[in-house]
C-alpha positions, 0 to 999 in steps of 0.5 A, spaced: 500 500 500 502 506 498 502 511 503 504 518 500 501 525 501 502 525 494 498 519 492 491 521 488 486 516 490 482 512 485 477 518 484 483 522 481 482 518 474 476 516 471 476 509 467 470 511 462 470 504 459 473 497 461 476 496 454 479 503 454 487 504 454 487 511 457 484 514 463 481 521 464 484 526 470 479 528 474 483 534 477 490 537 475 495 532 476 503 533 478 510 531 477 511 526 482 504 525 484 502 517 485 496 515 481 493 508 482 492 505 475 489 498 475 491 498 483 498 499 481 501 505 484 505 509 478 509 515 479 507 521 474 513 524 470 509 529 467 504 534 469 497 533 466 491 538 466 484 536 468 480 533 463 486 530 459 488 523 458 494 519 461 496 512 459 493 506 462 498 501 460 504 502 455 502 504 448 507 503 442 507 507 435 501 506 431 497 503 437 489 506 437 488 510 443 481 507 446 476 512 450 469 510 451 471 503 448 472 507 441 478 509 437 480 516 438 487 516 434 493 513 433 500 513 437 505 517 434 511 516 439 511 511 445 507 512 451 509 509 458 504 507 463 501 514 466 504 519 461 500 524 458 496 523 452 495 529 447 497 532 441 504 531 442 504 523 441 497 522 439 494 524 432 486 524 431 484 519 426 478 523 424 479 531 425 485 535 424 490 536 430 491 543 432 495 547 437 494 553 440 499 559 439 499 566 440 497 567 433 491 562 434 490 555 431 495 552 427 494 545 424 499 540 425 501 536 418 499 529 418 
């Protein structure tokens, strides 16, 4: 059992469907926080904003990310368990991916 003051309780992340390979942050998570992923303590190596995804298990390039039991995109860079899943390592299979800058939205090349 993990007994750290930084341990995020099971309610810190949401599993939307049993077959999902990502979890959703219910609050802002920080480097060094410990989250329980499938009853296994995982120390976070990145900050993850509320509502963002983190890996439920390690994912390889080309793997499909499942949310609500449905594929939402393809992994573009290897992702370790507990790592942030976002536009830097996931490409949507359905819509263009964009990032925000001082000048507005910029579409990433596919």
